C-alpha positions as CSV (number, residue, x, y, z in Angstrom):
1,X,19.9,72.0,60.2
2,X,17.5,71.6,57.3
3,X,16.5,73.8,54.3
4,X,13.4,76.0,55.2
5,X,14.2,75.7,58.8
6,X,14.2,79.5,60.5
7,X,18.3,80.5,61.7
8,X,18.5,80.5,65.5
9,X,18.3,83.7,67.2
10,X,22.0,85.4,66.6
11,X,22.6,85.2,71.1
12,X,22.2,81.5,70.0
13,X,25.0,81.2,67.0
14,X,27.4,83.3,68.7
15,X,27.5,80.9,72.2
16,X,27.8,78.1,69.6
17,X,31.3,80.0,68.4
18,X,32.3,80.7,71.6
19,X,31.7,84.5,70.8
20,X,30.8,87.6,73.2
21,X,28.6,90.8,72.4
22,X,29.4,93.8,74.0
23,X,28.1,97.4,74.1
24,X,30.1,100.4,75.8
25,X,28.5,104.1,75.8
26,X,31.0,106.5,77.0
27,X,28.4,109.0,78.3
28,X,26.9,106.5,80.5
29,X,30.2,104.6,81.2
30,X,28.7,101.6,81.3
31,X,29.8,98.2,79.8
32,X,27.4,95.6,78.6
33,X,28.1,92.2,77.9
34,X,26.6,89.0,78.0
35,X,27.4,85.7,79.4
36,X,29.8,84.9,76.6
37,X,31.8,88.0,77.0
38,X,31.3,87.7,80.8
39,X,32.9,84.0,81.2
40,X,35.7,85.0,78.6
41,X,36.1,88.2,81.5
42,X,36.7,86.0,83.5
43,X,33.2,86.5,85.7
44,X,29.9,84.6,86.0
45,X,28.5,83.8,83.1
46,X,25.1,85.6,82.9
47,X,24.6,89.3,81.3
48,X,25.5,92.3,83.4
49,X,26.5,96.0,83.0
50,X,29.7,96.8,84.1
51,X,31.2,100.1,85.0
52,X,34.2,101.2,83.3
53,X,36.2,101.0,86.0
54,X,35.4,97.4,86.7
55,X,35.8,96.3,83.4
56,X,39.3,98.0,82.8
57,X,39.9,96.1,86.3
58,X,39.5,92.7,84.1
59,X,42.0,93.7,81.3
60,X,45.9,94.5,81.0
61,X,46.4,98.6,82.1
62,X,48.8,98.3,78.9
63,X,46.1,96.7,76.4
64,X,43.4,99.6,78.2
65,X,45.4,102.5,76.9
66,X,46.0,100.4,73.5
67,X,41.7,100.2,72.9
68,X,41.0,104.1,73.5
69,X,43.6,104.8,70.3
70,X,42.6,102.4,68.4
71,X,39.0,103.5,68.7
72,X,39.6,106.8,67.7
73,X,41.6,105.8,64.8
74,X,38.8,103.9,63.3
75,X,36.1,106.6,63.9
76,X,39.1,109.2,61.9
77,X,39.0,106.2,59.2
78,X,35.7,104.8,59.1
79,X,36.8,101.6,59.6
80,X,36.3,98.3,62.3
81,X,38.1,98.7,65.4
82,X,40.0,95.8,66.1
83,X,42.3,94.7,68.6
84,X,43.7,92.1,70.9
85,X,43.2,92.3,74.6
86,X,45.0,90.1,77.8
87,X,42.6,89.2,80.0
88,X,44.2,89.5,83.9
89,X,42.4,87.1,86.9
90,X,42.4,88.8,90.7
91,X,46.4,88.1,91.6
92,X,47.4,89.8,88.0
93,X,47.8,87.0,85.8
94,X,47.3,86.4,82.4
95,X,44.3,84.1,82.1
96,X,43.4,84.5,78.3
97,X,43.8,86.4,75.2
98,X,40.7,87.4,73.5
99,X,40.3,89.5,70.0
100,X,38.2,92.4,70.3
101,X,36.0,93.8,66.9
102,X,33.8,96.9,66.9
103,X,32.1,99.4,65.1
104,X,32.6,102.5,66.8
105,X,30.6,105.7,66.6
106,X,30.5,109.6,67.4
107,X,27.8,111.1,69.1
108,X,29.2,115.3,68.4
109,X,25.8,116.6,70.7
110,X,27.0,114.0,74.0
111,X,30.4,114.3,72.8
112,X,30.5,110.8,73.4
113,X,31.6,107.3,71.9
114,X,29.1,104.4,71.1
115,X,30.8,100.8,70.5
116,X,29.3,97.8,69.9
117,X,31.6,94.8,69.3
118,X,32.4,91.1,70.0
119,X,34.8,89.0,71.7
120,X,36.4,85.7,71.1
121,X,39.1,83.5,72.4
122,X,42.3,83.3,70.4
123,X,45.9,81.5,70.8
124,X,48.6,83.5,71.9
125,X,50.9,83.3,68.5
126,X,54.8,82.3,69.2
127,X,56.5,85.3,69.9
128,X,59.3,86.0,66.1
129,X,57.1,84.0,63.9
130,X,54.7,85.9,60.9
131,X,51.6,85.9,63.5
132,X,53.7,86.8,66.7
133,X,54.5,89.7,64.1
134,X,51.5,91.0,64.3
135,X,50.0,90.6,67.4
136,X,49.8,93.0,69.9
137,X,52.0,92.2,72.4
138,X,53.8,94.2,75.4
139,X,57.0,93.9,73.5
140,X,55.2,95.4,69.9
141,X,53.6,98.1,71.8
142,X,57.4,99.0,73.8
143,X,59.3,98.6,70.9
144,X,56.8,101.0,68.9
145,X,56.4,103.6,71.4
146,X,60.6,103.6,71.5
147,X,59.8,104.0,67.5
148,X,57.2,107.1,67.8
149,X,59.4,108.7,70.4
150,X,62.5,108.8,68.4
151,X,60.1,109.3,65.1
152,X,59.0,112.8,66.5
153,X,62.5,113.4,68.0
154,X,64.2,113.5,65.0
155,X,61.0,115.0,62.7
156,X,61.1,117.5,65.6
157,X,64.7,118.5,64.9
158,X,64.3,118.9,61.1
159,X,65.2,122.6,60.0
160,X,64.1,122.4,56.1
161,X,61.9,120.2,54.0
162,X,64.5,118.5,52.8
163,X,65.5,117.1,56.2
164,X,62.3,115.8,56.8
165,X,62.1,114.0,54.0
166,X,65.3,112.7,54.5
167,X,64.3,111.7,58.4
168,X,61.2,110.2,57.2
169,X,63.2,107.4,54.3
170,X,65.3,106.4,57.1
171,X,62.4,104.9,59.1
172,X,62.4,102.3,61.0
173,X,59.4,101.4,62.0
174,X,58.5,98.0,64.1
175,X,57.8,95.3,62.6
176,X,57.3,96.5,59.2
177,X,59.1,99.5,57.4
178,X,58.2,100.2,53.4
179,X,60.5,100.6,50.8
180,X,59.1,103.3,48.7
181,X,57.8,106.9,50.0
182,X,56.5,109.8,48.7
183,X,55.0,113.3,50.1
184,X,52.7,114.9,47.9
185,X,51.6,118.5,47.9
186,X,49.0,120.7,46.3
187,X,49.1,123.4,44.3
188,X,45.6,124.8,43.4
189,X,43.5,121.8,41.8
190,X,46.7,120.0,41.4
191,X,48.6,117.2,42.8
192,X,52.6,118.0,43.3
193,X,55.6,115.8,44.3
194,X,57.3,117.5,47.3
195,X,60.1,114.3,47.8
196,X,59.9,110.7,47.3
197,X,62.2,107.8,48.5
198,X,63.0,104.6,46.8
199,X,62.8,105.5,43.4
200,X,64.4,105.9,40.6
201,X,65.1,109.8,39.2
202,X,62.3,110.7,37.4
203,X,60.0,107.8,38.4
204,X,57.6,110.8,40.0
205,X,56.8,112.4,36.5
206,X,53.9,110.1,35.6
207,X,52.2,111.9,39.5
208,X,53.5,115.4,39.3
209,X,50.8,117.7,38.7
210,X,48.2,115.4,38.7
211,X,44.4,116.6,38.9
212,X,42.6,116.3,41.9
213,X,39.9,114.6,40.3
214,X,42.2,112.0,39.2
215,X,41.5,108.2,40.1
216,X,44.6,107.8,41.9
217,X,44.7,106.8,45.7
218,X,46.9,109.9,46.4
219,X,44.5,112.2,45.2
220,X,41.6,110.7,46.9
221,X,43.0,110.7,50.2
222,X,43.8,114.6,49.6
223,X,39.8,115.5,48.2
224,X,38.3,113.4,51.5
225,X,41.0,113.4,54.2
226,X,40.9,109.4,55.2
227,X,43.6,107.1,54.4
228,X,43.8,104.2,51.9
229,X,44.8,100.7,52.7
230,X,45.6,98.1,50.0
231,X,46.7,95.2,51.2
232,X,48.1,93.5,47.7
233,X,47.6,94.9,44.1
234,X,44.8,93.2,42.9
235,X,43.1,95.2,45.5
236,X,44.8,98.2,43.3
237,X,43.6,97.5,40.5
238,X,40.1,96.6,41.9
239,X,39.5,100.4,43.3
240,X,41.8,102.3,40.7
241,X,42.1,100.6,37.7
242,X,43.1,103.7,35.8
243,X,46.3,104.4,37.5
244,X,47.0,100.9,38.5
245,X,49.6,100.7,35.5
246,X,51.4,103.6,36.5
247,X,52.4,101.3,40.1
248,X,52.4,98.3,38.4
249,X,55.9,98.7,37.2
250,X,57.2,99.4,40.5
251,X,56.6,95.6,41.9
252,X,55.0,96.5,45.6
253,X,52.8,94.4,46.8
254,X,50.8,96.5,49.8
255,X,50.2,100.7,50.2
256,X,49.3,103.3,53.0
257,X,48.2,106.3,51.4
258,X,47.5,108.5,54.7
259,X,46.4,112.3,55.1
260,X,48.9,114.8,55.8
261,X,46.1,117.3,58.2
262,X,47.5,120.4,60.3
263,X,44.4,122.6,62.0
264,X,42.0,120.4,60.0
265,X,43.3,120.9,56.7
266,X,44.4,118.4,54.6
267,X,47.9,119.7,53.1
268,X,48.7,116.6,50.7
269,X,49.3,113.1,51.1
270,X,52.0,110.5,52.1
271,X,52.6,106.8,51.0
272,X,54.2,104.3,52.1
273,X,54.6,101.2,49.7
274,X,55.9,97.7,50.7
275,X,57.8,95.1,48.6
276,X,55.6,92.7,50.7
277,X,52.0,91.8,51.6
278,X,50.8,93.5,54.6
279,X,47.4,93.6,56.7
280,X,47.3,96.9,57.9
281,X,46.0,95.2,61.3
282,X,45.0,98.5,63.9
283,X,48.0,98.4,64.8
284,X,50.0,99.0,61.4
285,X,47.3,102.0,61.0
286,X,48.0,103.4,64.5
287,X,51.6,103.3,63.7
288,X,51.4,105.2,60.1
289,X,48.5,107.4,61.2
290,X,50.8,108.8,63.8
291,X,54.0,109.0,61.6
292,X,51.6,111.1,59.1
293,X,50.4,113.8,61.8
294,X,54.4,114.3,62.8
295,X,55.1,114.7,58.8
296,X,52.7,117.4,58.4
297,X,53.8,119.1,61.6
298,X,57.4,119.0,60.8
299,X,56.6,119.8,57.1
300,X,54.9,122.3,57.9
301,X,57.7,124.6,60.4
302,X,59.7,123.7,57.6
303,X,58.1,125.4,55.4
304,X,57.4,127.9,57.6
305,X,60.9,128.0,58.7
306,X,61.9,128.3,55.1
307,X,60.1,130.3,53.7
308,X,61.1,133.3,56.8
309,X,64.3,132.4,55.7
310,X,64.1,133.2,52.2
311,X,62.0,136.4,53.0
312,X,64.8,137.4,55.7
313,X,67.4,136.7,53.5
314,X,66.2,138.3,50.2
315,X,65.3,141.5,52.5
316,X,69.1,141.3,53.8
317,X,71.2,140.8,50.5
318,X,68.8,143.8,49.1
319,X,70.1,146.5,51.6
320,X,73.9,144.8,50.6
321,X,75.9,146.0,48.0
322,X,76.7,143.8,44.7
323,X,80.3,143.9,44.1
324,X,79.9,142.8,40.5
325,X,82.5,142.4,37.8
326,X,83.9,146.3,38.5
327,X,87.5,146.4,38.6
328,X,90.1,148.1,40.6
329,X,94.0,148.9,39.1
330,X,95.9,146.7,41.1
331,X,93.4,145.4,43.7
332,X,91.5,142.9,44.1
333,X,88.3,142.6,46.8
334,X,86.2,139.9,48.1
335,X,83.3,140.4,50.6
336,X,80.7,137.5,52.3
337,X,78.0,137.9,54.4
338,X,76.5,135.4,56.3
339,X,73.3,135.0,58.7
340,X,74.1,132.7,61.5
341,X,72.3,134.4,64.5
342,X,69.4,133.1,66.1
343,X,65.2,134.3,65.4
344,X,65.2,136.1,62.5
345,X,67.8,135.7,59.9
346,X,68.2,139.3,59.9
347,X,70.6,142.1,61.6
348,X,72.4,145.1,61.4
349,X,75.7,143.9,59.8
350,X,76.6,145.5,56.3
351,X,79.1,146.2,54.3
352,X,80.2,148.4,51.0
353,X,82.6,149.7,48.4
354,X,82.1,153.0,47.4
355,X,83.9,154.6,44.3
356,X,84.5,157.9,45.0
357,X,84.7,161.2,43.1
358,X,88.4,161.5,43.5
359,X,89.2,158.4,41.6
360,X,90.0,156.4,45.0
361,X,87.3,154.4,46.6
362,X,85.8,153.5,50.1
363,X,85.6,150.2,52.2
364,X,82.8,150.5,54.5
365,X,81.7,147.8,57.3
366,X,80.0,147.9,60.3
367,X,77.1,146.8,62.9
368,X,74.4,148.1,63.9
369,X,73.1,147.2,67.6
370,X,70.5,144.6,67.5
371,X,69.6,141.7,65.3
372,X,66.1,142.5,64.2
373,X,64.1,144.3,61.4
374,X,64.6,147.4,63.1
375,X,68.4,147.2,63.1
376,X,68.2,145.9,59.7
377,X,65.8,149.3,58.8
378,X,68.4,150.9,60.5
379,X,71.2,149.6,58.5
380,X,69.6,150.1,55.3
381,X,69.4,153.8,55.9
382,X,72.9,154.4,57.2
383,X,74.4,152.8,54.5
384,X,72.9,154.9,52.0
385,X,73.9,157.9,54.3
386,X,77.3,156.5,54.3
387,X,77.6,156.2,50.8
388,X,75.8,159.6,50.1
389,X,78.8,161.9,52.5
390,X,81.5,159.8,50.7
391,X,80.4,160.2,47.1
392,X,80.2,164.0,48.2
393,X,84.4,164.0,48.8
394,X,84.3,164.4,52.2
395,X,87.5,162.8,54.2
396,X,86.6,159.8,56.7
397,X,86.7,161.7,59.7
398,X,83.8,164.1,58.1
399,X,82.2,160.9,56.9
400,X,82.1,158.8,60.2
401,X,81.0,162.4,62.2
402,X,78.0,163.0,59.6
403,X,77.1,159.6,60.4
404,X,76.8,159.9,63.5
405,X,75.1,162.7,63.6
406,X,72.3,160.9,61.1
407,X,72.2,157.9,63.4
408,X,71.8,160.2,66.9
409,X,69.0,161.9,64.8
410,X,67.3,159.1,63.3
411,X,67.5,156.9,67.0
412,X,65.9,159.9,68.7
413,X,62.8,159.2,66.9
414,X,62.3,156.1,69.3
415,X,63.5,157.0,72.6
416,X,62.4,153.9,74.0
417,X,65.2,151.9,72.0
418,X,67.9,153.9,71.4
419,X,70.4,152.3,68.8
420,X,74.1,152.7,67.9
421,X,76.5,151.3,65.2
422,X,80.1,150.4,65.2
423,X,81.9,150.8,62.2
424,X,85.1,151.3,59.8
425,X,85.7,153.3,56.8
426,X,88.6,152.9,54.9
427,X,89.8,155.1,52.0
428,X,92.1,153.3,49.7
429,X,94.3,154.4,47.0
430,X,95.3,151.9,44.2
431,X,97.6,153.8,43.3
432,X,100.1,153.9,46.2
433,X,98.1,151.0,48.1
434,X,97.7,154.2,51.0
435,X,94.9,153.7,53.0
436,X,93.4,156.3,55.3
437,X,91.4,155.0,58.3
438,X,88.6,155.9,60.7
439,X,87.1,154.3,63.0
440,X,83.9,154.2,65.3
441,X,84.3,151.2,68.1
442,X,84.6,148.5,65.3
443,X,87.9,145.9,65.5
444,X,91.0,147.3,64.3
445,X,91.8,145.5,60.7
446,X,94.2,142.5,60.3
447,X,97.1,142.3,57.5
448,X,98.3,139.5,56.0
449,X,101.9,140.4,54.7
450,X,103.3,139.0,51.7
451,X,105.0,136.2,53.6
452,X,102.1,134.9,55.6
453,X,102.9,137.1,58.4
454,X,99.6,138.4,60.3
455,X,99.0,141.3,61.8
456,X,96.6,143.3,63.8
457,X,96.9,147.6,62.9
458,X,95.8,149.9,66.0
459,X,94.3,152.7,64.6
460,X,93.0,155.7,66.1
461,X,89.3,155.2,66.8
462,X,86.1,157.7,68.0
463,X,82.5,156.6,70.0
464,X,80.1,153.9,68.4
465,X,77.9,155.9,65.5
466,X,74.8,157.4,67.2
467,X,76.1,157.3,70.8
468,X,77.5,161.7,70.4
469,X,76.4,163.7,67.7
470,X,79.9,165.6,67.9
471,X,82.1,163.0,68.6
472,X,85.4,163.3,66.2
473,X,86.7,160.3,64.4
474,X,90.4,160.6,63.9
475,X,92.5,159.0,60.7
476,X,95.4,156.4,60.5
477,X,97.5,156.3,57.6
478,X,98.7,152.9,56.8
479,X,100.5,151.6,53.7
480,X,98.9,148.3,52.3
481,X,102.4,146.8,50.4
482,X,102.4,144.4,47.0
483,X,101.0,141.3,47.9
484,X,99.7,142.1,51.0
485,X,96.0,141.1,52.4
486,X,93.8,143.3,54.4
487,X,90.8,142.0,56.5
488,X,87.9,144.0,58.1
489,X,85.0,142.7,59.3
490,X,81.9,142.6,62.3
491,X,82.8,140.8,65.6
492,X,80.9,138.0,64.2
493,X,83.4,136.7,62.5
494,X,85.7,136.8,65.7
495,X,84.0,136.3,68.6
496,X,81.1,133.3,67.2
497,X,81.8,130.1,69.2
498,X,82.6,131.4,72.4
499,X,85.7,133.7,71.7
500,X,87.0,136.9,72.9
501,X,88.7,139.6,70.8
502,X,92.0,137.9,72.0
503,X,91.3,133.8,71.6
504,X,89.0,135.3,68.6
505,X,91.7,136.9,66.4
506,X,94.1,134.0,67.2
507,X,91.8,131.3,65.1
508,X,91.5,134.0,62.7
509,X,95.7,134.2,62.7
510,X,95.7,130.6,61.7
511,X,93.6,130.6,58.8
512,X,94.9,133.2,57.6
513,X,98.5,132.8,58.0
514,X,98.3,128.6,56.9
515,X,95.5,129.6,53.9
516,X,97.4,129.3,50.0
517,X,94.8,130.2,47.8
518,X,93.5,133.4,46.1
519,X,91.0,135.9,48.1
520,X,87.7,134.4,47.5
521,X,88.7,130.9,48.7
522,X,90.6,132.6,51.9
523,X,86.6,134.4,52.2
524,X,85.1,131.2,52.5
525,X,87.6,129.8,54.4
526,X,86.9,132.3,57.3
527,X,83.3,131.7,56.7
528,X,83.9,128.0,57.3
529,X,86.6,128.1,60.2
530,X,83.9,130.4,62.0
531,X,80.5,128.6,60.4
532,X,81.3,125.5,58.9
533,X,81.8,122.0,60.8
534,X,85.4,122.8,61.8
535,X,84.6,125.3,64.1
536,X,82.9,123.0,66.8
537,X,86.7,121.9,67.1
538,X,87.7,125.7,67.4
539,X,85.2,126.9,70.3
540,X,86.4,129.9,72.4
541,X,87.0,130.2,76.3
542,X,83.3,131.8,76.6
543,X,80.4,129.8,78.3
544,X,78.1,131.4,75.6
545,X,77.9,130.1,72.6
546,X,75.4,131.8,70.8
547,X,76.1,133.0,67.1
548,X,76.3,136.4,65.1
549,X,76.1,137.2,61.6
550,X,79.4,137.8,59.4
551,X,80.2,140.7,57.7
552,X,83.7,140.4,56.2
553,X,85.6,142.2,53.3
554,X,89.1,141.3,52.3
555,X,91.4,143.9,50.0
556,X,94.3,142.8,47.9
557,X,96.9,144.7,46.7
558,X,97.9,142.8,43.6
559,X,102.4,142.2,43.1
560,X,103.0,144.2,39.9
561,X,106.7,142.8,39.4
562,X,109.1,145.0,38.2
563,X,107.9,145.9,34.6
564,X,110.9,144.2,32.7
565,X,109.4,142.8,29.9
566,X,109.6,139.0,29.7
567,X,112.1,138.7,32.3
568,X,111.0,137.8,35.7
569,X,112.7,138.9,38.9
570,X,111.6,137.3,42.2
571,X,110.6,139.8,44.7
572,X,112.5,139.3,47.9
573,X,110.1,139.0,50.4
574,X,109.3,142.6,52.6
575,X,107.7,142.3,56.1
576,X,106.8,145.9,57.1
577,X,104.7,147.8,59.4
578,X,103.7,151.3,60.0
579,X,102.6,153.4,63.6
580,X,102.6,156.4,64.8
581,X,103.0,157.3,68.4
582,X,101.5,160.7,69.6
583,X,102.8,163.3,72.4
584,X,99.3,162.7,74.1
585,X,99.3,159.1,73.3
586,X,102.1,157.5,75.6
587,X,100.5,154.9,76.1
588,X,101.3,153.8,71.8
589,X,104.8,152.8,73.0
590,X,103.2,149.4,74.4
591,X,101.2,149.0,71.2
592,X,104.3,149.5,69.1
593,X,106.1,147.1,71.3
594,X,103.7,144.6,70.7
595,X,103.3,144.9,66.9
596,X,107.2,144.7,67.1
597,X,107.1,141.2,68.3
598,X,104.5,139.8,66.4
599,X,106.4,141.2,63.4
600,X,109.3,139.4,64.7
601,X,107.4,136.1,65.4
602,X,109.5,133.4,64.1
603,X,113.3,135.1,63.8
604,X,115.8,132.9,64.7
605,X,117.2,134.4,68.1
606,X,115.2,135.3,71.0
607,X,117.9,138.0,72.5
608,X,117.7,139.1,69.4
609,X,113.7,140.1,69.6
610,X,114.0,141.2,73.2
611,X,116.7,143.5,72.2
612,X,114.6,145.1,69.5
613,X,111.9,145.6,71.4
614,X,114.4,147.4,74.2
615,X,116.1,150.0,71.5
616,X,112.5,150.8,69.7
617,X,111.4,152.1,73.5
618,X,114.5,153.9,73.3
619,X,114.1,155.5,70.7
620,X,110.2,156.8,71.0
621,X,110.6,157.6,74.5
622,X,113.1,160.0,73.5
623,X,111.0,161.8,71.3
624,X,108.0,162.1,73.6
625,X,110.3,163.4,76.2
626,X,113.1,165.4,74.1
627,X,110.6,166.8,71.5
628,X,107.2,168.3,70.7
629,X,106.5,165.9,68.3
630,X,105.0,163.3,67.1
631,X,107.1,159.7,66.7
632,X,105.9,157.9,63.3
633,X,107.8,154.1,63.4
634,X,108.8,152.1,60.4
635,X,109.6,148.5,61.2
636,X,110.8,146.4,57.7
637,X,112.1,143.1,57.5
638,X,113.5,141.8,54.2
639,X,115.6,139.3,53.2
640,X,115.4,135.3,53.7
641,X,114.9,133.1,56.3
642,X,117.8,132.9,58.1
643,X,119.4,135.9,56.7
644,X,117.2,138.7,57.2
645,X,117.8,141.8,58.1
646,X,115.1,144.3,60.5
647,X,115.4,147.5,59.9
648,X,113.6,150.2,62.5
649,X,113.0,153.8,61.7
650,X,111.6,156.8,64.0
651,X,111.1,159.8,62.7
652,X,110.1,162.9,64.2
653,X,110.1,167.3,63.2
654,X,112.3,167.8,66.1
655,X,115.6,170.0,65.2
656,X,118.3,168.4,68.0
657,X,120.5,165.6,67.0
658,X,120.9,163.3,69.7
659,X,124.5,162.8,70.7
660,X,125.9,160.6,72.8
661,X,126.8,160.9,76.5
662,X,128.3,159.1,79.3
663,X,125.3,158.8,82.1
664,X,125.8,158.7,86.0
665,X,125.2,155.4,87.9
666,X,121.4,158.2,89.1
667,X,120.9,159.2,86.0
668,X,117.8,158.8,84.2
669,X,118.8,159.0,80.7
670,X,121.7,159.2,78.3
671,X,122.0,155.3,77.8
672,X,119.8,155.5,74.2
673,X,122.9,155.7,72.2
674,X,125.0,153.6,74.5
675,X,122.5,150.6,74.1
676,X,122.2,151.0,70.3
677,X,126.1,150.9,70.1
678,X,126.1,147.4,72.0
679,X,123.5,145.5,70.6
680,X,122.6,147.4,67.3
681,X,124.7,146.0,63.8
682,X,124.3,149.0,62.4
683,X,122.7,152.5,63.2
684,X,122.8,156.2,62.5
685,X,120.7,159.6,62.3
686,X,119.9,160.8,59.0
687,X,118.6,165.3,58.9
688,X,115.9,165.5,56.9
689,X,114.4,168.5,55.7
690,X,112.1,169.1,58.8
691,X,113.2,167.0,61.6
692,X,115.3,163.3,61.8
693,X,115.1,160.0,61.5
694,X,117.1,157.4,63.6
695,X,117.4,153.9,62.9
696,X,119.2,151.0,63.2
697,X,119.5,147.2,62.0
698,X,119.4,143.2,63.1
699,X,120.9,141.1,61.3
700,X,119.1,137.5,61.7
701,X,123.0,135.7,61.1
702,X,125.8,137.0,61.9
703,X,128.7,134.9,62.3
704,X,126.9,132.3,63.5
705,X,126.3,134.0,66.4
706,X,122.1,134.4,67.0
707,X,122.5,137.4,69.6
708,X,122.9,141.1,69.3
709,X,126.5,141.4,69.9
710,X,128.7,143.0,66.7
711,X,131.6,140.5,65.5
712,X,133.6,142.4,63.2
C-alpha cells in the first residue's frame, strides 16, 4: 500500500488476517457472524444469523459454560473477555481451536448482555509447556473446578478469622499459586491489615493504618470496588509511583488486588503476590475472583461468629464469680467454666463460692435447664438468690428450699416455658473439713483420697429446684480428710462425648487417679479429657455425641503436717469413707457395699474383699432389724500396700449389746457374730454414751495366707 492511499475496509483487513467478526445480543438470542467467523465455526463462508442453540451446537459444551463466566467477570471488571473455544463437527470431533476476544456490556433496562468480538484460529499448545499452562483445556478446567470445590469447603468450615487466613494461605491454585498474601480491612477512612502470609513479622507496618485516599492498589480497590491486576514491576511503578518503593523490597513480579465484597458492600481487599510474571488471563482472573468472593463470605461468617462468641462469653462470665486471691485457711479451691454447646455459647451452668457469716464458706454448682439466653438469665437470678439466702446464715437444706420456691415463682411468669435447675450446695468448715451437702437432682460429689483412690459419695437429695415449691432437701454430712480433694460438677463434664453417668464417671476416675499436679492443673486436665483432642479417643457408648456446657469446682484440704518444728513426719496413707443408713432407707445397704468395694479396689486378696462386704452387710442389717436407730458406717484403710489394715465400724444409738448364739439350721438370724469370729482378724463391741459401736478389722497380709482367716 502506498502512502496516501485509502485504508481498506475493516472487514477486508480482518479477512486478510483470517479473523472473523461476531455479534451476540442475549435479549434477542441471536448470534450474527460474518463469512470468516462462519468458516471458523465450520459453516459455509457467508454472513449468517444463528440462534444461541445453533451456535452452541458448534462449540465444545464445556467451553460454552466457560464463556458465560468469562463475560460476567469482564463486565464486573470493565475489561476484555478472552477465551479459547474448541470447535466441534457433527460427529463431536474437535476440528480447530479459536480464540475469542470481545468487549461485553450489560443493559440494565433490558437485563441483557451485548457483545461484539473477534474469532481467530490458534495453534493448540503442547500440554505441560508454559504456553499450555495458560491455555484453556479440559484438564485445566477440571483442575480448577476441583480446586474451587476444595477451597469452598475449607473456607466454609473455618470458624475464626485466623482459620480463614490459614486456609487461604495454604490454597494451591491450579497452574499458578501466589507466595505472598495479605487481607486488608476498613475501619472508618483507614485501611488496616487483617492478616498476611509470606512476609516477615513487622513487614506490614508501612501498609497498616493507611488512608483510603492513598495512591496504593488495595486502597483503590476498596474505593472503587474493582480489581487491579499488575503483571510486572514496571506496570506497578507506572501506575502507583508513590507506593512502589514500599512493594519493591519484597521482590515480587506480579500482583492481583481483588475486592472483598459481601451483599454489594466492599469490606476490604485481598492481595495475591507472585515471584514470577503472571499474565492474568481471563481464566486466572476468574479463579482469583471466585476465591475472593468465597474469602469475603468466610471472613464475614467468622467475624459474626467471633462477635457472638465474645458477646455470649462476656455475658456468661459476668454472671460467674471471680475466685480471686481469697484465701481459705487450710484449703484450696479451683473452678472452671467452658461453654461447649452448639448454637449460642451461653447456657445455664454456674458455680459460686460464698463466704458465710459463721466463718465457714459454701460451694455451689448448678445447671438451669436449657441452653439459651433465658437459661442464662434465670441462672443469674438464681445465683444471686442462693447467695442472698446463704449470706443470711441459713443451713444447706433451707437454702435450697428457699431457692426452689424462688425459681418456681419466676418460672410461673412464663407458663409456656417452665424451667428447673439442678444444684449441689456444700457448706464447708475449714477447721475440721466437715462438709454438709444438700443436693437437688444433681450428680453426687466425688472424693479423691490422699493415695489417689476416687469414690463417688452418695448423698441424700431432693427434686430439682423449681419443680415443687415445698420440696425438702435432706443434708448429708461428710468429712474431707487432709490431702483429699472433692469434685462437684455439672453433667456436661460427665456425659459429653456420648457418655452416660456410669461410663462418664469411669472416664473421670481415671483422670483423677492418674493426675500428679496441683489443683489448677487438675482442673485443666479434667476439661481437656472431656473437651480437648484426647476426648475423641474416649467416646462413650451412646450414639448422641452432643456437647454441653462444663462447670466444675475442686476443693482440696491441705495436709497440715504434725507441727513438730523442723522435724517432718511422713503420715501413713489413710483411706476413709463414711455413710449413714437410715431405718427408712434399707436400699442404702447396697450403696454401702458398693462404697466398700470401691474402697478395696486394689486390695490384694479378693476373698478378703468378699469377706469384708459380707460382714458389713451383716452389721448394717443387724442395726436396721434389731434397733430403731440409723446406722453410721465408718470404713478406714491405713498402712502401706501389702501391709494395710481395714477397720470397719458401725455405730447406732441402740442400748442392747449383741451376743453370740448358736442358730439352728432353719434360723433366719444369729449368724452375724459367728461369721465375725470366722472371717475377721479382730472384732469387738464398744459401748458409747448413747448406743454402741461394733467393729472388725482385716489385715492385708497375715502370715502370707491372703485369705480372711486368722492364723495364730
